[in-house]
C-alpha positions, 0 to 999 in steps of 0.5 A, spaced: 734 305 203 738 308 208 745 307 204 742 311 198 740 317 203 747 317 207 750 318 200 746 323 197 747 327 204 754 326 202 755 323 209 762 319 207 765 326 207 764 329 213 769 328 219 768 324 225 767 329 229 760 331 225 759 324 224 758 323 231 754 329 233 749 328 227 748 321 230 748 324 237 742 328 234 739 322 231 739 319 237 736 325 241 731 326 235 729 318 236 728 319 243 724 324 243 719 321 238 719 315 242 718 319 249 712 323 245 709 318 241 710 312 246 711 314 253 707 320 254 701 317 252 701 312 257 702 316 262 696 321 260 692 315 259 695 312 266 692 319 269 686 319 266 684 312 269 686 314 276 681 320 275 676 315 272 677 310 278 677 316 283 670 318 280 667 311 280 669 310 287 666 316 289 660 314 286 660 307 289 660 311 295 654 315 294 651 309 292 652 305 298 650 311 302 643 311 298 643 304 299 644 305 307 638 310 307 633 306 303 635 300 308 633 304 313 627 307 310 625 299 309 627 298 316 622 304 318 616 301 314 617 294 316 616 297 323 610 302 322 607 296 318 608 291 324 605 297 329 599 298 325 598 290 325 597 291 333 592 296 332 585 294 334 581 292 328 576 297 326 581 303 329 579 310 329 582 316 332 576 319 333 574 313 337 581 312 340 581 319 343 574 318 346 575 312 349 582 315 352 578 321 354 573 316 358 579 313 361 583 319 364 577 322 366 576 328 361 570 326 357 566 331 360 571 336 359 571 335 352 567 341 348 569 339 341 572 334 337 573 335 329 576 329 325 578 329 318 582 325 314 588 327 309 589 323 303 597 322 302 601 323 295 604 316 293 601 312 299 596 308 300 595 311 307 591 317 310 593 322 315 587 322 320 587 328 324 582 330 330 582 337 333 580 337 340 578 342 345 578 341 353 576 346 358 577 346 365 581 341 366 587 340 371 594 340 369 594 332 372 588 331 368 591 334 361 598 330 362 594 324 364 591 325 357 597 327 353 601 321 356 595 316 354 596 319 347 603 319 346 604 312 349 599 308 346 600 302 341 596 306 336 601 310 333 598 317 335 601 323 336 599 330 339 602 335 333 599 341 336 598 343 343 595 350 346 594 351 353 591 357 357 590 358 364 582 360 366 581 366 368 575 365 373 578 359 376 585 357 380 589 351 377 584 349 371 586 350 364 583 350 357 587 346 351 587 345 344 590 340 341 591 336 334 592 329 335 594 325 328 596 318 325 596 314 319 590 310 317 590 305 311 
């Protein structure tokens, strides 16, 4: 088949130099075709695979970060559940604050206590809140009460606090505070 093709092209009539040039051209064409059809696709595929590996590595790192975040949330949830279990049975924020006011000797200074509960979305817990107003307390009494709230095992926090000096009496303060905690 190749011999017939060479005869038709009158390959035999060509000089030795023309035959070498033609053979060299054919070899160059064959090498170019091999590179374009064989080697180049391999390099392109290798580059695509490297990009895919880099993308998957980035995804893996992101997933590991999210896993660590989820584990942190789970740990905080477990610790919060344990703290809730340590609370006294029948705990209410209103009752706790009333008892603490008696212990810190500010119960007679409490003028208002307004409790409220707020349902939490996607959670079985409720936000229990009590707004209190204390009138005519000393800085020491207010401090003892606030420390009692913040350091109790009941996980109550003072979320808002407004303190003002009484105009008529030296050294006495009026305070409005909001105390919150989560309850089942």
